[in-house]
Every structure is written in structure tokens, then in C-alpha cells.
C-alpha angles and dihedrals in degrees: 000000000000092000089053092051093051095045102039106015090242108176092347132132117253113270097210135071118260119249124239132183144196088271098049104029098100094049095040099042117011095040096042120120089215123066114255141214115206120197109203104204149146129221089232093057114097095199088049089059090052090050090047090057092051090050092052087055095056101037094089093048093056101038111138092014104061130017111224116204138180122209118192104220093203091057098035107039094152095067092039088056092042089058094040094241105178101159132034139259094041120170115203116190110204127187125175090356093303133105110248100171140002133194129186118206134014110332117212112246096245092052089046090054091047092053093045092049088050097055092039091058118118125270089238094062091049093057094052 
């Protein structure tokens, strides 16, 4: 069955970030029960393509713990302006509707995982 999953995606989790937009951002991200990572990107940005590949690598690891979204800044300028995105890629980590971290530029895979682990932590550990 493992071979079928790897070849055809049978029963597997998506291996790519979800897309969000100006219209759906609040519902998708700010009102989500799960913490979220939003990748502000553009298809014409080479570093964005690199970051996109790294995000595809981690999506299955964080399924059910962190929502990972992409927002194309060329198609969704309102949200990009709202979050004062001036350079891309920009990664914004959001928990309980608030920004908890932000990174501009390509983020190394180990640092990306550390940031995702941090926002995926349980609410109990945050209160201690």
C-alpha cells in the first residue's frame, strides 16, 4: 500500500500548501482553530519558488497541527498591503488571529521546522 500512496496519493495528505486570497484570508487564516503559516509569494520570484519547495516538503509533517497557506501578492494586493509585505517571500506565522513570527526571505528548512514546531505547540505549554 505504501507504494500506491507514493505513486498515486491514495489515502495520503496533500503535499502542497493551500491557497488563500483577499476574499478568503480572514476565514482561512485569522478565524482558523489551527495556527497558520502564510507564504506571501509571486510566481515571478525565484526565491519564492525555492521557499515553495521547502513548504511542500513540510506540509505532510504538520497536517492537522498547522495550516500552511500561500498567498500570491500579485493577485491579492489587499492582504499583502494589510500585512505590510514589502519583500517576498515573506512568511507570516499566525496563531489565534495574531502574528507571532515573521520571516523575510528564504528560510532554512531547520529554522522553518523550529518555527512550525513552536506555533504547533499545545495551549497548555503556552500557559505555563
